[in-house]
C-alpha positions as CSV (number, residue, x, y, z in Angstrom):
1,X,6.5,5.3,-23.0
2,X,9.8,4.5,-21.3
3,X,10.4,4.6,-17.5
4,X,11.9,8.1,-17.5
5,X,9.0,9.5,-19.5
6,X,6.4,7.8,-17.3
7,X,8.0,9.2,-14.1
8,X,8.0,12.8,-15.5
9,X,4.5,12.3,-16.8
10,X,3.3,11.2,-13.4
11,X,4.3,14.6,-11.9
12,X,2.9,16.5,-14.8
13,X,-0.5,14.7,-14.3
14,X,-0.4,15.5,-10.5
15,X,0.3,19.2,-11.3
16,X,-2.5,19.2,-13.8
17,X,-4.9,17.3,-11.4
18,X,-5.6,14.9,-14.2
19,X,-7.3,12.0,-12.5
20,X,-8.1,10.2,-15.7
21,X,-4.5,10.4,-16.8
22,X,-3.3,9.2,-13.4
23,X,-5.7,6.3,-13.6
24,X,-4.5,5.3,-17.0
25,X,-0.8,5.4,-15.8
26,X,-1.4,3.1,-12.8
27,X,-1.7,-0.6,-13.1
28,X,-4.8,-2.2,-11.7
29,X,-3.2,-3.5,-8.5
30,X,-0.9,-0.5,-7.9
31,X,0.2,0.2,-4.3
32,X,0.7,3.6,-2.7
33,X,2.5,4.2,0.7
34,X,2.0,7.7,2.1
35,X,3.1,8.9,5.6
36,X,0.5,8.5,8.3
37,X,-1.9,6.4,6.2
38,X,-2.5,2.7,5.8
39,X,-1.1,1.2,2.5
40,X,-3.4,1.9,-0.4
41,X,-3.8,-1.0,-2.8
42,X,-5.6,-0.9,-6.1
43,X,-5.8,1.8,-8.7
44,X,-9.3,3.0,-7.5
45,X,-8.0,3.5,-3.9
46,X,-5.0,5.4,-5.1
47,X,-7.2,7.7,-7.3
48,X,-9.5,8.3,-4.3
49,X,-6.5,9.5,-2.3
50,X,-5.6,12.0,-5.1
51,X,-9.2,13.3,-5.1
52,X,-8.9,13.9,-1.4
53,X,-5.5,15.5,-1.7
54,X,-6.7,17.8,-4.5
55,X,-9.7,18.8,-2.5
56,X,-7.6,19.5,0.6
57,X,-5.1,21.5,-1.4
58,X,-6.8,23.3,-4.3
59,X,-3.4,24.8,-5.2
60,X,-0.4,22.5,-5.0
61,X,2.4,22.3,-7.5
62,X,5.4,19.9,-7.5
63,X,8.8,20.8,-8.9
64,X,11.1,17.9,-9.6
65,X,14.8,18.5,-8.8
66,X,16.4,15.1,-9.5
67,X,15.2,11.9,-11.0
68,X,17.3,8.8,-10.6
69,X,16.3,5.7,-12.5
70,X,17.7,2.3,-12.0
71,X,16.0,-0.4,-14.0
72,X,12.3,-0.3,-13.2
73,X,12.7,1.9,-10.1
74,X,12.9,5.7,-9.9
75,X,13.7,8.0,-7.0
76,X,12.4,11.6,-7.5
77,X,13.5,14.5,-5.3
78,X,10.8,17.2,-5.3
79,X,9.6,20.3,-3.6
80,X,6.0,21.6,-3.6
81,X,4.1,24.6,-2.6
82,X,0.5,25.6,-2.6
83,X,-2.5,26.6,-0.6
84,X,-4.9,24.6,1.5
85,X,-8.7,24.9,1.3
86,X,-8.5,27.1,4.4
87,X,-6.2,29.4,2.4
88,X,-3.2,28.4,4.5
89,X,0.1,28.3,2.6
90,X,1.8,25.0,2.3
91,X,5.3,23.8,1.2
92,X,7.3,20.7,1.6
93,X,10.2,18.7,0.1
94,X,10.6,15.0,-0.2
95,X,11.4,11.9,-2.3
96,X,9.0,9.6,-4.1
97,X,10.0,6.1,-5.0
98,X,8.2,4.7,-8.0
99,X,8.4,1.2,-9.5
100,X,7.2,0.7,-13.0
101,X,6.0,-2.1,-15.1
102,X,5.8,-1.8,-18.9
103,X,5.8,2.0,-18.6
104,X,3.1,2.1,-16.0
105,X,3.3,2.7,-12.3
106,X,2.8,-0.2,-9.9
107,X,4.3,1.1,-6.7
108,X,4.6,4.6,-5.1
109,X,6.1,5.5,-1.7
110,X,6.4,9.0,-0.5
111,X,8.9,10.3,2.1
112,X,8.8,14.0,3.0
113,X,10.2,16.4,5.6
114,X,7.1,17.9,7.2
115,X,4.4,15.4,8.0
116,X,2.7,17.7,10.6
117,X,0.2,19.1,8.1
118,X,-1.2,15.7,7.3
């Protein structure tokens, strides 16, 4: 899988809530930086975050608008919308920076407009 395919596949897996697929796409010592949280290091910690996110937002779908790839780094402009567990509508827009290694993800950093709901 080349870098462009891996980046697109990451967002497909998130939309499908496929934790096993996400786990396979991450390298063992992957890092995830998410607003208002401490850095998450290690594939298991990153997967635990996605479990919590999927629980908090039973409905959440990402739509990618732009994907810019330079070497092993990608910047993805996205928007999302969904519903929280409390049936509150949610939507946001942001950019995710991804760094890849041999077609797998080693670094994720999220930047988004509305951090008040987290």
